[in-house]
C-alpha positions as a Markdown table, in Angstrom:
| # | Residue | x | y | z |
|---|---|---|---|---|
| 1 | Unk | 8.1 | -50.1 | 36.0 |
| 2 | Unk | 8.7 | -46.6 | 37.4 |
| 3 | Unk | 6.0 | -44.0 | 37.0 |
| 4 | Unk | 7.2 | -40.2 | 37.0 |
| 5 | Unk | 5.6 | -38.0 | 39.6 |
| 6 | Unk | 4.0 | -34.8 | 38.4 |
| 7 | Unk | 5.0 | -32.8 | 41.5 |
| 8 | Unk | 8.7 | -33.4 | 40.8 |
| 9 | Unk | 8.5 | -32.1 | 37.2 |
| 10 | Unk | 6.6 | -29.0 | 38.4 |
| 11 | Unk | 9.3 | -28.2 | 40.9 |
| 12 | Unk | 12.0 | -28.5 | 38.3 |
| 13 | Unk | 10.2 | -26.0 | 36.0 |
| 14 | Unk | 9.8 | -23.5 | 38.9 |
| 15 | Unk | 13.5 | -23.7 | 39.7 |
| 16 | Unk | 14.3 | -23.0 | 36.1 |
| 17 | Unk | 12.0 | -20.0 | 36.0 |
| 18 | Unk | 13.6 | -18.7 | 39.3 |
| 19 | Unk | 17.1 | -19.2 | 37.9 |
| 20 | Unk | 16.2 | -17.3 | 34.7 |
| 21 | Unk | 14.6 | -14.4 | 36.6 |
| 22 | Unk | 17.6 | -14.2 | 38.9 |
| 23 | Unk | 19.9 | -14.1 | 35.9 |
| 24 | Unk | 17.8 | -11.4 | 34.2 |
| 25 | Unk | 17.8 | -9.2 | 37.4 |
| 26 | Unk | 21.5 | -9.7 | 37.9 |
| 27 | Unk | 22.2 | -8.6 | 34.3 |
| 28 | Unk | 20.0 | -5.6 | 34.7 |
| 29 | Unk | 21.7 | -4.6 | 38.0 |
| 30 | Unk | 25.1 | -5.0 | 36.5 |
| 31 | Unk | 24.1 | -2.9 | 33.4 |
| 32 | Unk | 22.8 | -0.1 | 35.6 |
| 33 | Unk | 25.9 | -0.2 | 37.8 |
| 34 | Unk | 28.2 | -0.1 | 34.9 |
| 35 | Unk | 26.3 | 2.8 | 33.2 |
| 36 | Unk | 26.7 | 4.8 | 36.4 |
| 37 | Unk | 30.4 | 4.3 | 36.6 |
| 38 | Unk | 32.4 | 7.4 | 35.6 |
| 39 | Unk | 34.8 | 7.0 | 32.6 |
| 40 | Unk | 38.4 | 6.3 | 33.5 |
| 41 | Unk | 40.6 | 9.4 | 33.7 |
| 42 | Unk | 42.7 | 9.8 | 30.5 |
| 43 | Unk | 46.4 | 9.4 | 30.8 |
| 44 | Unk | 48.6 | 12.3 | 29.6 |
| 45 | Unk | 52.4 | 12.5 | 29.1 |
| 46 | Unk | 53.6 | 14.9 | 31.7 |
| 47 | Unk | 56.5 | 16.1 | 29.5 |
| 48 | Unk | 54.1 | 17.4 | 26.9 |
| 49 | Unk | 52.3 | 19.8 | 29.3 |
| 50 | Unk | 53.1 | 23.4 | 30.0 |
| 51 | Unk | 52.7 | 24.2 | 33.7 |
| 52 | Unk | 52.9 | 27.2 | 35.9 |
| 53 | Unk | 53.1 | 27.9 | 39.6 |
| 54 | Unk | 50.8 | 30.5 | 41.3 |
| 55 | Unk | 53.0 | 33.2 | 42.8 |
| 56 | Unk | 52.3 | 36.1 | 45.2 |
| 57 | Unk | 54.1 | 39.3 | 44.6 |
| 58 | Unk | 54.3 | 42.2 | 42.1 |
| 59 | Unk | 53.2 | 41.8 | 38.5 |
| 60 | Unk | 53.9 | 44.1 | 35.6 |
| 61 | Unk | 51.0 | 44.6 | 33.3 |
| 62 | Unk | 52.0 | 45.1 | 29.7 |
| 63 | Unk | 50.8 | 44.7 | 26.1 |
| 64 | Unk | 52.7 | 43.8 | 23.0 |
| 65 | Unk | 52.4 | 44.6 | 19.4 |
| 66 | Unk | 54.3 | 44.3 | 16.1 |
| 67 | Unk | 55.2 | 47.4 | 14.2 |
| 68 | Unk | 57.8 | 49.2 | 12.2 |
| 69 | Unk | 60.4 | 52.0 | 12.6 |
| 70 | Unk | 59.4 | 55.2 | 10.9 |
| 71 | Unk | 61.2 | 58.6 | 10.7 |
| 72 | Unk | 59.9 | 61.3 | 13.1 |
| 73 | Unk | 60.9 | 64.0 | 10.5 |
| 74 | Unk | 59.7 | 63.4 | 7.0 |
| 75 | Unk | 59.5 | 66.0 | 4.3 |
| 76 | Unk | 57.5 | 65.3 | 1.1 |
| 77 | Unk | 59.0 | 67.6 | -1.4 |
| 78 | Unk | 56.2 | 69.1 | -3.6 |
| 79 | Unk | 56.2 | 70.9 | -6.9 |
| 80 | Unk | 55.7 | 74.6 | -6.0 |
| 81 | Unk | 55.8 | 75.4 | -9.7 |
| 82 | Unk | 54.6 | 73.6 | -12.8 |
| 83 | Unk | 57.3 | 72.5 | -15.2 |
| 84 | Unk | 59.2 | 69.8 | -16.9 |
| 85 | Unk | 62.0 | 67.8 | -15.2 |
| 86 | Unk | 65.2 | 68.9 | -16.8 |
| 87 | Unk | 67.8 | 67.2 | -14.5 |
| 88 | Unk | 67.9 | 64.7 | -11.6 |
| 89 | Unk | 71.0 | 65.3 | -9.6 |
| 90 | Unk | 70.7 | 63.0 | -6.6 |
| 91 | Unk | 69.7 | 59.3 | -6.4 |
| 92 | Unk | 67.6 | 57.7 | -3.5 |
| 93 | Unk | 69.7 | 56.6 | -0.6 |
| 94 | Unk | 72.1 | 59.6 | -0.7 |
| 95 | Unk | 72.7 | 61.8 | 2.3 |
| 96 | Unk | 71.5 | 65.4 | 1.7 |
| 97 | Unk | 71.6 | 68.8 | 3.3 |
| 98 | Unk | 68.7 | 71.2 | 3.5 |
| 99 | Unk | 70.1 | 73.2 | 0.5 |
| 100 | Unk | 71.1 | 70.2 | -1.6 |
| 101 | Unk | 69.6 | 70.5 | -5.1 |
| 102 | Unk | 67.7 | 67.4 | -6.0 |
| 103 | Unk | 66.5 | 68.3 | -9.5 |
| 104 | Unk | 66.0 | 71.2 | -11.9 |
| 105 | Unk | 62.7 | 72.1 | -13.7 |
| 106 | Unk | 62.1 | 74.4 | -16.6 |
| 107 | Unk | 59.1 | 76.5 | -17.4 |
| 108 | Unk | 59.4 | 79.3 | -20.0 |
| 109 | Unk | 56.1 | 80.8 | -19.0 |
| 110 | Unk | 57.3 | 81.4 | -15.4 |
| 111 | Unk | 60.5 | 82.9 | -16.6 |
| 112 | Unk | 58.6 | 85.3 | -19.0 |
| 113 | Unk | 56.1 | 86.1 | -16.2 |
| 114 | Unk | 59.0 | 87.1 | -13.9 |
| 115 | Unk | 60.5 | 89.4 | -16.6 |
| 116 | Unk | 57.1 | 91.0 | -17.2 |
| 117 | Unk | 56.5 | 91.5 | -13.5 |
| 118 | Unk | 59.9 | 93.2 | -13.1 |
| 119 | Unk | 59.2 | 95.5 | -16.0 |
| 120 | Unk | 55.8 | 96.5 | -14.6 |
| 121 | Unk | 57.5 | 97.2 | -11.2 |
| 122 | Unk | 60.1 | 99.4 | -12.8 |
| 123 | Unk | 57.4 | 101.3 | -14.7 |
| 124 | Unk | 55.3 | 101.8 | -11.5 |
| 125 | Unk | 58.4 | 102.9 | -9.6 |
| 126 | Unk | 59.1 | 105.6 | -12.3 |
| 127 | Unk | 55.5 | 106.8 | -12.2 |
| 128 | Unk | 55.7 | 107.1 | -8.4 |
| 129 | Unk | 58.9 | 109.2 | -8.7 |
| 130 | Unk | 57.3 | 111.4 | -11.3 |
| 131 | Unk | 54.1 | 111.9 | -9.2 |
| 132 | Unk | 56.2 | 112.8 | -6.2 |
| 133 | Unk | 58.0 | 115.5 | -8.2 |
| 134 | Unk | 54.7 | 116.8 | -9.6 |
| 135 | Unk | 53.1 | 116.9 | -6.2 |
| 136 | Unk | 56.1 | 118.6 | -4.6 |
| 137 | Unk | 56.0 | 121.3 | -7.4 |
| 138 | Unk | 52.3 | 121.9 | -6.9 |
| 139 | Unk | 52.7 | 122.2 | -3.1 |
| 140 | Unk | 55.7 | 124.6 | -3.6 |
| 141 | Unk | 53.6 | 126.7 | -5.9 |
| 142 | Unk | 50.8 | 126.8 | -3.3 |
| 143 | Unk | 53.2 | 127.7 | -0.6 |
| 144 | Unk | 54.7 | 130.5 | -2.7 |
| 145 | Unk | 51.2 | 131.9 | -3.5 |
| 146 | Unk | 50.3 | 131.8 | 0.2 |
| 147 | Unk | 53.5 | 133.6 | 1.1 |
| 148 | Unk | 52.8 | 136.3 | -1.5 |
| 149 | Unk | 49.3 | 136.8 | -0.4 |
| 150 | Unk | 50.4 | 136.9 | 3.2 |
| 151 | Unk | 52.9 | 139.6 | 2.4 |
| 152 | Unk | 50.3 | 141.6 | 0.5 |
| 153 | Unk | 48.0 | 141.3 | 3.5 |
| 154 | Unk | 50.6 | 142.6 | 5.9 |
| 155 | Unk | 51.3 | 145.6 | 3.7 |
| 156 | Unk | 47.6 | 146.4 | 3.3 |
| 157 | Unk | 47.0 | 146.1 | 7.0 |
| 158 | Unk | 49.9 | 148.5 | 7.7 |
| 159 | Unk | 48.5 | 150.9 | 5.1 |
| 160 | Unk | 45.1 | 150.7 | 6.8 |
| 161 | Unk | 46.6 | 151.5 | 10.2 |
| 162 | Unk | 48.6 | 154.4 | 8.7 |
| 163 | Unk | 45.5 | 155.8 | 7.0 |
| 164 | Unk | 43.5 | 155.4 | 10.2 |
| 165 | Unk | 46.0 | 157.4 | 12.1 |
| 166 | Unk | 46.1 | 160.1 | 9.5 |
| 167 | Unk | 42.3 | 160.2 | 9.3 |
| 168 | Unk | 42.2 | 160.8 | 13.0 |
| 169 | Unk | 44.4 | 163.9 | 12.5 |
| 170 | Unk | 42.3 | 165.0 | 9.6 |
| 171 | Unk | 45.0 | 164.3 | 7.0 |
| 172 | Unk | 43.2 | 161.5 | 5.2 |
| 173 | Unk | 39.6 | 161.4 | 4.0 |
| 174 | Unk | 37.1 | 158.9 | 5.3 |
| 175 | Unk | 36.8 | 157.4 | 1.8 |
| 176 | Unk | 40.5 | 156.6 | 1.6 |
| 177 | Unk | 40.4 | 155.0 | 5.0 |
| 178 | Unk | 37.5 | 152.8 | 4.0 |
| 179 | Unk | 39.2 | 151.7 | 0.7 |
| 180 | Unk | 42.4 | 150.7 | 2.6 |
| 181 | Unk | 40.2 | 148.8 | 5.1 |
| 182 | Unk | 38.5 | 146.9 | 2.3 |
| 183 | Unk | 41.8 | 146.0 | 0.6 |
| 184 | Unk | 43.2 | 144.6 | 3.9 |
| 185 | Unk | 40.1 | 142.5 | 4.6 |
| 186 | Unk | 40.1 | 141.2 | 1.0 |
| 187 | Unk | 43.8 | 140.1 | 1.4 |
| 188 | Unk | 43.0 | 138.5 | 4.8 |
| 189 | Unk | 40.3 | 136.4 | 3.1 |
| 190 | Unk | 42.7 | 135.4 | 0.3 |
| 191 | Unk | 45.3 | 134.3 | 2.9 |
| 192 | Unk | 42.6 | 132.0 | 4.5 |
| 193 | Unk | 41.7 | 130.7 | 1.0 |
| 194 | Unk | 45.3 | 130.0 | 0.0 |
| 195 | Unk | 45.9 | 128.1 | 3.3 |
| 196 | Unk | 42.9 | 125.9 | 2.5 |
| 197 | Unk | 44.1 | 125.3 | -1.0 |
| 198 | Unk | 47.6 | 124.4 | 0.3 |
| 199 | Unk | 46.0 | 121.9 | 2.8 |
| 200 | Unk | 43.9 | 120.4 | 0.0 |
| 201 | Unk | 47.0 | 120.0 | -2.3 |
| 202 | Unk | 48.9 | 118.3 | 0.5 |
| 203 | Unk | 46.0 | 115.9 | 1.2 |
| 204 | Unk | 45.6 | 115.2 | -2.6 |
| 205 | Unk | 49.3 | 114.5 | -2.9 |
| 206 | Unk | 49.2 | 112.2 | 0.1 |
| 207 | Unk | 46.3 | 110.2 | -1.3 |
| 208 | Unk | 47.7 | 110.0 | -4.8 |
| 209 | Unk | 51.1 | 109.0 | -3.6 |
| 210 | Unk | 49.6 | 106.4 | -1.3 |
| 211 | Unk | 47.6 | 104.9 | -4.2 |
| 212 | Unk | 50.7 | 104.8 | -6.4 |
| 213 | Unk | 52.8 | 103.4 | -3.6 |
| 214 | Unk | 50.2 | 100.6 | -3.0 |
| 215 | Unk | 50.4 | 99.8 | -6.7 |
| 216 | Unk | 54.2 | 99.6 | -6.5 |
| 217 | Unk | 53.9 | 97.4 | -3.4 |
| 218 | Unk | 51.5 | 95.0 | -5.1 |
| 219 | Unk | 53.8 | 94.8 | -8.1 |
| 220 | Unk | 56.7 | 94.2 | -5.8 |
| 221 | Unk | 54.8 | 91.3 | -4.1 |
| 222 | Unk | 54.0 | 89.9 | -7.6 |
| 223 | Unk | 57.7 | 90.1 | -8.5 |
| 224 | Unk | 58.6 | 88.2 | -5.3 |
| 225 | Unk | 56.0 | 85.6 | -6.0 |
| 226 | Unk | 57.3 | 85.1 | -9.5 |
| 227 | Unk | 60.8 | 85.0 | -8.2 |
| 228 | Unk | 59.8 | 82.3 | -5.7 |
| 229 | Unk | 58.2 | 80.3 | -8.5 |
| 230 | Unk | 61.3 | 80.7 | -10.6 |
| 231 | Unk | 63.5 | 79.7 | -7.7 |
| 232 | Unk | 61.2 | 76.7 | -7.1 |
| 233 | Unk | 62.3 | 75.3 | -10.4 |
| 234 | Unk | 65.5 | 74.5 | -8.5 |
| 235 | Unk | 64.2 | 71.7 | -6.1 |
| 236 | Unk | 66.0 | 71.4 | -2.8 |
| 237 | Unk | 65.8 | 68.9 | -0.1 |
| 238 | Unk | 64.6 | 71.3 | 2.6 |
| 239 | Unk | 66.0 | 69.3 | 5.6 |
| 240 | Unk | 69.1 | 67.4 | 6.5 |
| 241 | Unk | 68.7 | 63.6 | 6.1 |
| 242 | Unk | 68.5 | 60.8 | 3.5 |
| 243 | Unk | 66.7 | 61.0 | 0.2 |
| 244 | Unk | 64.3 | 58.0 | 0.3 |
| 245 | Unk | 62.4 | 58.2 | -2.9 |
| 246 | Unk | 62.2 | 60.2 | -6.1 |
| 247 | Unk | 58.8 | 60.1 | -7.7 |
| 248 | Unk | 59.5 | 61.6 | -11.1 |
| 249 | Unk | 61.7 | 61.0 | -14.2 |
| 250 | Unk | 63.6 | 63.3 | -16.4 |
| 251 | Unk | 61.4 | 64.8 | -19.1 |
| 252 | Unk | 58.2 | 64.3 | -17.0 |
| 253 | Unk | 55.7 | 67.2 | -16.8 |
| 254 | Unk | 54.7 | 67.9 | -13.2 |
| 255 | Unk | 51.8 | 69.9 | -11.8 |
| 256 | Unk | 51.5 | 72.2 | -8.9 |
| 257 | Unk | 51.5 | 70.3 | -5.6 |
| 258 | Unk | 52.7 | 67.0 | -7.1 |
| 259 | Unk | 55.1 | 65.0 | -4.9 |
| 260 | Unk | 58.6 | 65.0 | -6.3 |
| 261 | Unk | 60.6 | 63.3 | -3.6 |
| 262 | Unk | 60.7 | 62.3 | 0.0 |
| 263 | Unk | 63.5 | 63.1 | 2.5 |
| 264 | Unk | 63.7 | 61.7 | 6.0 |
| 265 | Unk | 66.0 | 62.0 | 8.9 |
| 266 | Unk | 67.2 | 58.4 | 9.6 |
| 267 | Unk | 68.7 | 59.4 | 12.9 |
| 268 | Unk | 65.4 | 60.3 | 14.5 |
| 269 | Unk | 63.1 | 57.3 | 14.4 |
| 270 | Unk | 60.0 | 56.3 | 16.2 |
| 271 | Unk | 58.1 | 53.0 | 16.5 |
| 272 | Unk | 54.6 | 52.6 | 15.1 |
| 273 | Unk | 53.1 | 49.7 | 17.0 |
| 274 | Unk | 49.8 | 47.9 | 16.1 |
| 275 | Unk | 48.0 | 47.0 | 19.3 |
| 276 | Unk | 44.8 | 44.9 | 19.5 |
| 277 | Unk | 41.9 | 47.1 | 20.2 |
| 278 | Unk | 40.9 | 45.0 | 23.3 |
| 279 | Unk | 44.4 | 45.5 | 24.8 |
| 280 | Unk | 44.8 | 49.2 | 23.9 |
| 281 | Unk | 42.1 | 50.5 | 26.2 |
| 282 | Unk | 44.5 | 51.0 | 29.2 |
| 283 | Unk | 47.4 | 52.6 | 27.2 |
| 284 | Unk | 48.2 | 56.2 | 28.3 |
| 285 | Unk | 50.6 | 58.8 | 27.0 |
| 286 | Unk | 54.1 | 58.7 | 28.6 |
| 287 | Unk | 54.0 | 55.0 | 29.5 |
| 288 | Unk | 57.4 | 53.2 | 29.1 |
| 289 | Unk | 58.0 | 51.1 | 26.0 |
| 290 | Unk | 60.6 | 48.5 | 25.1 |
| 291 | Unk | 61.2 | 48.1 | 21.4 |
| 292 | Unk | 63.0 | 45.0 | 20.2 |
| 293 | Unk | 64.8 | 45.5 | 16.9 |
| 294 | Unk | 66.1 | 41.9 | 16.8 |
| 295 | Unk | 69.5 | 43.5 | 17.2 |
| 296 | Unk | 69.0 | 45.2 | 20.5 |
| 297 | Unk | 66.3 | 46.7 | 22.7 |
| 298 | Unk | 65.5 | 50.4 | 22.8 |
| 299 | Unk | 63.7 | 52.1 | 25.6 |
| 300 | Unk | 61.0 | 54.7 | 24.7 |
| 301 | Unk | 57.7 | 56.4 | 25.7 |
| 302 | Unk | 54.2 | 56.4 | 24.3 |
| 303 | Unk | 53.8 | 59.8 | 22.4 |
| 304 | Unk | 50.6 | 59.2 | 20.4 |
| 305 | Unk | 47.6 | 56.9 | 20.4 |
| 306 | Unk | 45.5 | 56.8 | 17.2 |
| 307 | Unk | 41.9 | 57.3 | 18.2 |
| 308 | Unk | 40.6 | 55.2 | 15.3 |
| 309 | Unk | 40.5 | 51.4 | 14.9 |
| 310 | Unk | 41.7 | 49.8 | 11.7 |
| 311 | Unk | 41.5 | 46.0 | 11.1 |
| 312 | Unk | 41.0 | 45.4 | 14.8 |
| 313 | Unk | 44.1 | 47.3 | 15.9 |
| 314 | Unk | 45.0 | 50.8 | 17.1 |
| 315 | Unk | 48.3 | 52.5 | 16.1 |
| 316 | Unk | 50.5 | 53.6 | 19.0 |
| 317 | Unk | 53.6 | 55.8 | 18.4 |
| 318 | Unk | 56.6 | 55.4 | 20.7 |
| 319 | Unk | 59.6 | 57.7 | 20.8 |
| 320 | Unk | 63.0 | 56.1 | 21.0 |
| 321 | Unk | 65.4 | 57.1 | 23.7 |
| 322 | Unk | 69.2 | 56.7 | 23.5 |
| 323 | Unk | 71.4 | 55.5 | 20.7 |
| 324 | Unk | 69.9 | 53.3 | 18.0 |
| 325 | Unk | 71.4 | 49.8 | 17.5 |
| 326 | Unk | 73.0 | 48.9 | 14.3 |
| 327 | Unk | 70.6 | 48.1 | 11.5 |
| 328 | Unk | 67.9 | 50.3 | 12.9 |
| 329 | Unk | 66.6 | 51.9 | 9.7 |
| 330 | Unk | 63.2 | 53.1 | 8.5 |
| 331 | Unk | 60.6 | 50.4 | 7.8 |
| 332 | Unk | 62.4 | 47.9 | 10.0 |
| 333 | Unk | 60.0 | 45.4 | 11.6 |
| 334 | Unk | 60.1 | 45.6 | 15.4 |
| 335 | Unk | 58.3 | 44.1 | 18.4 |
| 336 | Unk | 57.1 | 46.6 | 21.1 |
| 337 | Unk | 56.1 | 46.0 | 24.7 |
| 338 | Unk | 54.2 | 48.8 | 26.5 |
| 339 | Unk | 54.2 | 48.7 | 30.4 |
| 340 | Unk | 50.7 | 49.6 | 31.6 |
| 341 | Unk | 51.1 | 49.5 | 35.4 |
| 342 | Unk | 52.7 | 47.6 | 38.3 |
| 343 | Unk | 50.4 | 45.6 | 40.6 |
| 344 | Unk | 51.8 | 44.9 | 44.1 |
| 345 | Unk | 51.2 | 41.9 | 46.3 |
| 346 | Unk | 48.8 | 39.9 | 44.2 |
| 347 | Unk | 48.4 | 36.3 | 43.2 |
| 348 | Unk | 49.4 | 35.7 | 39.6 |
| 349 | Unk | 50.3 | 32.9 | 37.2 |
| 350 | Unk | 51.7 | 32.6 | 33.7 |
| 351 | Unk | 48.8 | 33.2 | 31.3 |
| 352 | Unk | 46.9 | 30.1 | 30.3 |
| 353 | Unk | 46.3 | 29.5 | 26.6 |
| 354 | Unk | 42.6 | 30.4 | 26.9 |
| 355 | Unk | 42.9 | 32.8 | 29.9 |
| 356 | Unk | 41.1 | 36.1 | 29.3 |
| 357 | Unk | 41.0 | 39.1 | 31.6 |
| 358 | Unk | 38.1 | 39.2 | 34.1 |
| 359 | Unk | 36.9 | 35.7 | 33.1 |
| 360 | Unk | 36.2 | 32.5 | 35.0 |
| 361 | Unk | 37.7 | 29.4 | 33.4 |
| 362 | Unk | 38.2 | 25.7 | 34.2 |
| 363 | Unk | 41.8 | 24.8 | 34.7 |
| 364 | Unk | 43.6 | 21.6 | 35.8 |
| 365 | Unk | 45.4 | 21.9 | 39.2 |
| 366 | Unk | 48.1 | 19.2 | 39.9 |
| 367 | Unk | 47.6 | 16.9 | 42.9 |
| 368 | Unk | 50.2 | 17.2 | 45.7 |
| 369 | Unk | 51.7 | 13.9 | 44.5 |
| 370 | Unk | 51.8 | 15.2 | 40.9 |
| 371 | Unk | 50.3 | 11.9 | 39.7 |
| 372 | Unk | 47.2 | 13.5 | 38.4 |
| 373 | Unk | 45.3 | 16.8 | 38.1 |
| 374 | Unk | 41.7 | 17.9 | 38.9 |
| 375 | Unk | 39.7 | 20.6 | 37.2 |
| 376 | Unk | 39.0 | 23.7 | 39.3 |
| 377 | Unk | 37.1 | 26.9 | 38.5 |
| 378 | Unk | 39.4 | 29.9 | 38.6 |
| 379 | Unk | 38.4 | 33.6 | 38.5 |
| 380 | Unk | 41.0 | 35.7 | 36.7 |
| 381 | Unk | 41.5 | 39.5 | 36.9 |
| 382 | Unk | 43.8 | 41.9 | 35.1 |
| 383 | Unk | 46.1 | 40.4 | 32.5 |
| 384 | Unk | 49.4 | 41.0 | 30.9 |
| 385 | Unk | 51.2 | 39.6 | 27.8 |
| 386 | Unk | 52.5 | 36.5 | 29.6 |
| 387 | Unk | 50.9 | 36.7 | 33.1 |
| 388 | Unk | 47.5 | 37.2 | 34.6 |
| 389 | Unk | 46.0 | 38.0 | 38.0 |
| 390 | Unk | 44.3 | 35.2 | 40.0 |
| 391 | Unk | 41.4 | 36.5 | 42.1 |
| 392 | Unk | 39.8 | 33.2 | 43.3 |
| 393 | Unk | 40.1 | 29.4 | 43.0 |
| 394 | Unk | 43.8 | 29.0 | 43.5 |
| 395 | Unk | 46.4 | 29.7 | 46.3 |
| 396 | Unk | 50.1 | 30.5 | 46.4 |
| 397 | Unk | 52.2 | 27.5 | 45.4 |
| 398 | Unk | 49.5 | 25.7 | 43.4 |
| 399 | Unk | 50.8 | 24.2 | 40.1 |
| 400 | Unk | 48.4 | 24.4 | 37.2 |
| 401 | Unk | 48.4 | 23.2 | 33.6 |
| 402 | Unk | 48.6 | 26.2 | 31.2 |
| 403 | Unk | 48.6 | 24.5 | 27.9 |
| 404 | Unk | 45.5 | 23.8 | 25.7 |
| 405 | Unk | 43.3 | 21.2 | 27.5 |
| 406 | Unk | 40.1 | 21.5 | 25.4 |
| 407 | Unk | 40.4 | 17.8 | 24.4 |
| 408 | Unk | 39.7 | 16.9 | 28.0 |
| 409 | Unk | 36.7 | 19.3 | 28.5 |
| 410 | Unk | 34.5 | 16.3 | 29.4 |
| 411 | Unk | 36.9 | 15.1 | 32.1 |
| 412 | Unk | 37.3 | 16.4 | 35.6 |
| 413 | Unk | 40.6 | 14.6 | 36.1 |
| 414 | Unk | 43.5 | 13.4 | 34.2 |
| 415 | Unk | 46.4 | 11.1 | 35.0 |
| 416 | Unk | 50.0 | 12.1 | 34.4 |
| 417 | Unk | 52.5 | 9.6 | 33.2 |
């Protein structure tokens, strides 16, 4: 009969414990190693990616915005006189001249006021004529009186000289000489007085005639004003062009200053472009513009930059140079591109989806064998609509992925299939 030895059983237990510990350590090491492994690079279909090549050379900086064509010359025809619309003679869309009658208004009060103003002017003119006759007669009477007194003075002076000569010879008494001297001096004073009276009459006539003439001038201006108000009842286009809108109906009562119609010159158009406020900071007057009307491209220049921002955009007006393409009409939607500047001998690439000016972004650069791509940090500079300057991180000839890669933000590499 065999008797089991205790030492052999103990050895078997020790071996089992060692095997278990070894297995546990191995599992732990494998777990740590697997956890430290990087995830496998995702596979991407190469045909679905938009790629670009880094290029060295000149780059045109430009910005783009949507807009509409608007007339450069627009006249809003206002009501210069109050009245009621009697007739509408032209319909919207018609070609008009400056003197084309658009509509006729009636206002009996203006017509009566014009008649009254003319009557007052005629009355003031008659009063002015009468006053001139009266003043002329008064002045003539004063001149005649002065002439008579002057003649009498000359006679009295001659008589005094004769008496003085005779008195020297003893043929006239001293009393007679004194009387003739007094008569001459009295007439001399009267001559001075009559001259002052004549000057006073002339000054009075001048003042009264000036006052009456001013009254006539005021009434004449009033008549001209009433005539313009009366003429304004006949509403004309004012400029050559196209009648765009008529804002009133026959029989409608209009007030002073109310808009009646709008006339524009369709041959002189400009583009009003809406540019993002972040892109408009470098726009300057005179910069070249290309306006796409979907039926042709028109060259132009920046002529106005709206200083205010509305809904995140600024309005930029561009003049149009050359002949307009067919279909270029007011309110037509257009696409405008403004050339900001030309950068020479720089590195540039087509603009990535999330590439902003003066920003540093992560971008996938293709490996030389084009089997995969690695993420690199790229510093960007000045940008354009479709291109952007590369300052650091890439070199000429590098091929990069420009499409949206946000789904691989946690990966530094991707594989291309």
